[in-house]
C-alpha positions in Angstrom: -23.4 24.6 17.1 -25.9 22.4 15.6 -26.3 21.5 11.9 -28.9 19.1 10.1 -27.9 17.3 6.5 -31.2 16.1 5.1 -31.7 13.3 2.6 -28.2 12.3 2.1 -26.7 9.0 0.9 -24.1 8.0 3.4 -21.5 6.1 1.5 -18.4 4.3 3.1 -16.8 1.1 1.6 -14.7 0.8 4.7 -17.8 0.2 6.8 -20.0 -1.6 4.0 -22.4 1.6 4.5 -24.5 2.5 1.8 -28.0 4.1 2.9 -30.0 7.3 2.6 -30.6 9.1 6.0 -30.5 12.4 7.9 -27.3 13.5 9.7 -27.5 15.5 13.1 -24.0 17.2 13.9 -23.6 18.9 17.2 -20.3 20.6 18.1 -18.4 18.7 15.2 -19.7 15.3 16.4 -22.0 12.9 14.5 -25.0 12.9 17.1 -27.7 11.0 15.1 -28.2 9.2 11.9 -31.7 8.7 11.0 -34.8 10.6 10.5 -34.4 14.0 12.4 -37.5 15.5 13.7 -38.4 19.1 13.6 -37.6 19.4 17.3 -34.1 17.9 17.0 -33.7 20.6 14.1 -34.7 23.5 16.3 -31.8 25.9 16.1 -29.8 24.2 13.7 -28.6 25.2 10.3 -30.2 22.7 7.9 -28.7 21.6 4.5 -30.9 19.9 1.9 -28.6 17.4 0.2 -31.1 15.3 -1.8 -29.4 12.7 -4.2 -26.1 13.9 -2.9 -23.4 11.6 -1.3 -21.5 11.8 1.8 -18.3 10.0 2.1 -15.2 9.7 4.6 -13.2 12.9 4.1 -11.2 12.7 1.0 -7.4 12.4 1.5 -4.6 13.4 -1.1 -1.2 11.9 -0.3 0.8 13.8 -2.6 0.8 17.7 -2.4 3.4 20.3 -2.5 2.7 23.3 -0.2 6.1 25.0 -1.0 6.2 26.4 2.5 8.8 27.1 3.7 10.7 28.8 0.7 8.4 29.4 -2.0 5.4 31.2 -0.3 4.9 33.0 -3.6 3.6 29.8 -5.2 1.6 28.5 -2.3 1.6 28.2 1.6 0.3 25.9 4.1 -3.0 27.8 4.4 -3.6 28.4 0.7 -2.8 24.8 -0.2 -5.4 23.8 2.7 -7.8 26.1 1.1 -7.4 24.4 -2.1 -7.6 21.1 -0.7 -10.8 22.1 1.2 -12.3 23.4 -2.2 -11.5 20.3 -4.0 -13.1 18.1 -1.4 -10.2 17.0 0.8 -10.0 17.0 4.5 -6.5 15.7 4.8 -3.2 15.8 2.7 0.2 14.9 3.0 2.7 17.4 1.9 6.1 16.4 0.3 9.5 17.5 1.6 11.0 19.4 -1.5 10.6 22.7 0.2 13.5 25.1 1.2 14.7 24.0 3.5 13.7 20.6 2.9 11.6 18.7 5.4 14.6 16.9 7.1 14.4 18.1 10.6 12.0 18.1 13.2 12.1 21.9 13.3 10.7 22.1 9.8 7.9 19.2 10.6 6.8 21.3 13.6 6.7 24.5 11.6 4.5 23.0 9.2 2.1 21.3 11.6 2.0 24.5 13.7 0.8 26.4 10.6 -1.7 23.9 9.8 -3.1 23.4 13.3 -6.2 25.5 13.2 -7.3 24.7 9.6 -10.1 22.5 8.8 -7.7 20.5 6.5 -5.3 18.0 8.3 -1.8 18.4 7.0 0.7 15.4 7.3 4.1 16.0 6.6 6.4 13.5 4.4 9.9 13.6 5.8 13.1 13.9 3.4 14.6 10.6 3.0 18.2 12.0 2.4 19.7 15.2 4.0 18.6 18.1 1.9 17.3 15.8 -0.5 20.8 15.6 -2.0 21.0 11.7 -2.1 24.2 11.8 0.0 23.3 10.7 3.5 20.3 9.5 5.3 18.0 12.2 6.9 17.7 11.8 10.8 14.8 9.5 10.2 14.0 8.6 13.9 14.0 12.4 14.6 11.4 12.7 11.7 9.3 10.0 12.8 9.1 11.1 16.4 8.2 14.7 15.1 5.3 13.2 13.2 6.2 12.4 9.6 4.0 9.9 7.7 6.5 8.7 5.3 9.9 9.2 3.7 10.6 10.7 0.2 13.1 12.7 -1.8 10.4 13.8 -4.0 11.3 15.8 -6.9 14.2 13.7 -7.2 14.9 10.0 -7.2 16.7 8.3 -4.1 20.0 8.4 -6.1 21.6 5.1 -5.1 20.4 1.7 -4.4 22.6 1.7 -1.3 20.9 4.5 0.1 17.5 3.2 -0.9 18.2 0.1 1.0 19.1 2.1 4.0 16.1 4.2 3.8 13.9 1.3 3.4 15.5 -0.5 6.3 15.0 2.7 8.7 11.5 3.2 7.4 10.6 -0.3 8.0 11.4 -0.2 11.6 8.6 2.3 11.9 6.2 0.7 9.3 6.3 3.7 7.2 6.3 3.7 3.4 9.4 5.1 1.2 7.5 7.1 -1.5 9.5 7.2 -4.6 10.0 9.7 -7.6 10.9 6.9 -10.2 13.6 8.4 -12.7 16.8 7.4 -13.7 18.4 10.7 -13.9 21.1 9.5 -16.5 18.3 9.2 -18.8 16.2 12.0 -17.6 16.2 15.9 -18.3 13.9 16.0 -21.3 10.8 18.3 -21.7 8.3 15.5 -22.8 8.2 11.8 -23.3 10.4 10.3 -26.0 8.7 9.2 -29.3 7.3 10.1 -32.4 5.5 13.3 -31.1 8.6 14.6 -29.1 10.4 14.4 -32.6 7.4 15.9 -34.4 7.5 18.6 -31.9 11.3 19.2 -31.7 11.5 19.0 -28.0 14.1 17.5 -25.9 12.6 14.0 -24.6 13.1 11.4 -21.6 12.3 7.7 -22.5 9.8 5.9 -20.6 12.4 3.5 -19.5 13.8 6.1 -17.1 10.8 5.4 -14.9 10.8 1.8 -15.5 14.4 1.2 -14.3 13.8 2.8 -11.0 10.5 1.0 -10.6 12.2 -2.2 -10.9 15.0 -1.4 -8.8 12.7 -0.3 -5.9 10.6 -3.3 -6.1 13.7 -5.6 -5.9 15.0 -3.6 -2.8 11.6 -3.7 -1.3 11.4 -7.6 -1.6 15.0 -7.9 -0.1 14.4 -5.4 2.8 10.7 -6.6 3.4 9.9 -2.8 3.7 7.0 -0.8 2.1 7.7 1.1 -1.2 5.2 3.4 -2.8 5.5 4.2 -6.3 4.4 8.0 -6.9 2.8 9.2 -9.8 3.2 6.1 -11.9 2.9 6.8 -15.8 4.2 3.8 -18.0 2.7 0.7 -19.0 5.8 -1.5 -18.0 5.7 0.3 -14.5 2.2 -0.8 -13.8 2.8 -4.4 -15.1 5.9 -4.5 -12.7 3.9 -3.2 -9.9 1.1 -5.8 -10.7 3.6 -8.6 -10.7 5.3 -7.5 -7.5 1.8 -7.4 -5.7 1.1 -11.0 -7.0 4.4 -12.1 -5.3 3.6 -10.4 -2.0 6.0 -7.5 -2.2 5.0 -4.7 -0.2 4.5 -2.1 -3.0 1.7 0.3 -3.6 1.4 2.8 -6.4 -0.6 6.1 -7.1 -1.6 7.7 -10.3 -2.5 11.4 -11.0 -5.6 12.5 -12.9 -3.3 14.1 -15.6 -1.8 10.9 -16.5 -5.3 9.1 -16.8 -6.9 11.7 -18.8 -4.3 13.4 -21.1 -1.5 12.0 -23.5 1.7 13.4 -24.9 -0.7 14.8 -27.8 -1.6 17.5 -25.5 1.9 19.1 -25.7 1.2 20.0 -29.5 -0.2 23.2 -28.1 3.1 24.0 -26.5 1.1 25.1 -23.5 3.7 24.8 -20.5 0.8 23.7 -18.3 1.3 20.4 -20.1 4.8 20.1 -19.1 5.2 17.7 -15.9 7.3 15.1 -14.5 6.8 12.1 -15.3 5.7 13.6 -18.6 2.4 12.8 -20.4 2.7 9.5 -21.8 1.1 7.5 -25.0 -2.3 6.3 -25.4 -1.1 2.7 -24.5 0.2 4.0 -21.2 -3.0 5.5 -20.5 -4.7 2.3 -21.2 -2.4 0.4 -19.1 -3.2 2.8 -16.1 -7.0 2.4 -16.5 -6.5 -1.3 -16.4 -4.5 -0.8 -13.5 -6.8 1.2 -11.7 -9.7 -1.3 -12.3 -7.8 -4.4 -11.0 -6.2 -2.6 -8.0 -2.7 -2.6 -9.2 -2.9 1.1 -8.6 -4.1 1.9 -5.0 -4.3 5.7 -5.1 -5.5 8.7 -7.0 -3.3 11.8 -5.9 -2.9 15.1 -7.4 0.8 15.6 -7.4 -0.4 19.4 -6.6 2.5 21.4 -8.0 2.0 25.2 -8.0 4.2 27.4 -10.0 3.9 31.2 -10.5 2.4 32.6 -13.8 6.1 34.2 -14.6 7.7 30.7 -14.3 5.1 29.0 -16.5 5.2 31.6 -19.0 9.1 30.7 -19.9 10.1 28.8 -23.3 8.6 25.4 -23.0 12.0 23.7 -22.4 12.8 26.2 -19.5 9.4 26.3 -17.9 9.3 24.1 -14.5 7.3 20.8 -14.5 4.0 20.5 -12.5 0.6 21.6 -12.4 -2.0 22.5 -9.8 -4.6 19.6 -9.1 -6.4 19.7 -5.9 -9.4 21.4 -7.1 -9.9 19.4 -10.5 -8.9 16.0 -9.0 -12.3 14.7 -7.8 -14.2 16.2 -10.8 -11.6 14.4 -13.4 -12.0 11.1 -11.4 -15.8 11.2 -11.6 -16.0 12.5 -15.2 -13.3 10.1 -16.6 -13.6 7.1 -14.4 -17.1 7.0 -12.8 -19.1 8.4 -15.5 -17.3 6.5 -18.2 -17.6 3.3 -16.1 -14.2 2.5 -15.7 -14.4 2.6 -11.7 -17.4 2.2 -9.3 -17.8 4.9 -6.8 -16.6 2.3 -4.3 -13.4 2.0 -6.1 -12.9 5.8 -6.4 -13.5 6.5 -2.7 -11.3 3.7 -1.7 -8.4 5.2 -4.1 -9.2 8.9 -2.6 -10.2 8.4 1.0 -9.6 4.8 2.5 -6.2 3.5 0.8 -4.3 6.6 1.3 -4.7 6.7 5.1 -4.1 2.9 5.1 -0.8 3.2 3.3 0.2 6.2 5.8 -1.0 4.1 9.1 -3.9 6.8 9.6 -7.2 6.1 11.0 -9.9 6.0 8.2 -12.9 8.2 9.1 -16.1 6.5 10.3 -19.8 7.8 9.5 -21.2 6.6 12.9 -22.8 8.1 15.8 -20.3 9.5 18.3 -17.6 9.9 15.8 -16.1 13.3 15.2 -17.3 14.2 11.7 -14.6 14.0 8.9 -16.7 14.3 6.0 -16.9 15.2 2.1 -20.2 16.0 0.5 -20.2 15.1 -3.3 -22.6 16.0 -6.1 -21.8 13.3 -8.7 -23.8 14.8 -11.2 -23.2 18.5 -10.9 -21.9 19.9 -14.5 -19.2 22.7 -13.9 -16.5 24.4 -15.9 -13.0 24.6 -14.6 -12.1 28.3 -14.0 -8.4 28.7 -12.7 -9.3 32.2 -11.7 -11.5 30.9 -9.1 -9.0 28.5 -7.7 -7.9 28.9 -3.9 -4.5 27.9 -4.7 -2.2 30.9 -5.0 -1.2 29.4 -8.5 -3.2 28.9 -11.6 -0.9 26.5 -13.6 -3.6 23.8 -15.0 -4.1 22.3 -18.4 -7.8 21.8 -17.6 -9.0 25.5 -17.6 -12.5 25.8 -19.2 -12.9 22.0 -19.3 -16.3 20.6 -18.8 -16.4 18.1 -15.8 -19.2 16.2 -14.2 -19.1 15.8 -10.3 -17.8 18.1 -7.8 -17.4 18.3 -4.1 -20.1 20.5 -2.4 -18.8 20.7 1.2 -16.2 19.1 3.6 -16.6 18.9 7.6 -13.5 18.2 10.0 -12.1 19.4 13.2 -15.6 21.1 13.8 -15.5 23.2 11.0 -17.3 23.3 7.5 -16.4 24.5 4.1 -19.5 25.3 2.1 -20.0 27.9 -0.8 -16.5 29.2 -0.6 -16.7 29.8 3.3 -15.3 28.4 6.4 -17.4 28.4 9.6 -17.3 26.7 12.9 -20.0 24.0 13.6 
């Protein structure tokens, strides 16, 4: 199979690459970069991508696939379909499944399910058995099975003692511990604590619940010399603590979700359960601190925290509804709309945070746009204006607060593993 991509801007900050050219891809391999002649195009499927951008395949390191256990909400395949539609060629899936990803059997089950799909799926292993926070998971077994990190995501690693051991063992394999930062003794509310929660009459959780665990984790990362990754950071104080830790040379990285840099707690005035998430939407001051953290590199990653839930679950009373939203198919559009077009970040910074840094943190190779390389690419139209329609999502679940939102910037296609996704179809190349 042979395809030609015409008039595309090749953009990869990891290679210092930024130039306009044609791409010839044969049997999934980048065969030529440059002007492609009519003879070389003979028999090829030709795509005219003038004024569009080709980047390394995007990677989301915080995705919930729900399988095994809640296949009614999402599966490995439907989640991967959603990732491809959003412009991602790789994802890391979190361990809060049933059973948890705390054995080689579950890791191998997920990898086998994803084996033939265009999207690379990398499991994150549970840090504790069953994510119960009582004893360490078999981390050596999980590493050998191929996990790319350890986490009890959905729950905090419950004790400092257990976190210390998890960091020490993860450090043996140079893998990060990915932490859901929430002091459970202060948690349990339905939204951020403050004036708005009082006005709405909703039980609340204070931002200090996150800050306390971020502080604990940074101290233990420094003590053990191991890597800690702060998932879905959401508070002003947490951002500042990570900034200071990085200045001290502590091995801490962090990520933020699009909903935490685009929405505030004011969105909950609708009582729409699709605005209920954990960590909760915060204040305008927190959002401004997050934007500053994105700009100065304190926040390394943009990730979706893609959390599918069924319609029936999300239609409960606000207090009883589960936390979380789907995000794979709106993530790039929100990043381009709110960060690139509002001149918060450059395109280079966005690609670093959505393609390069996630792989670096997880010790995965960064795709190269180079002749002879197997194509792992995302094609982006940064100026395409489109309206979010949850009914068209490839995810099994539709729980998003961004339905009907107008966005600027969209993924056009992805290529990986000798497959292409374009115009809602997968085909071999």
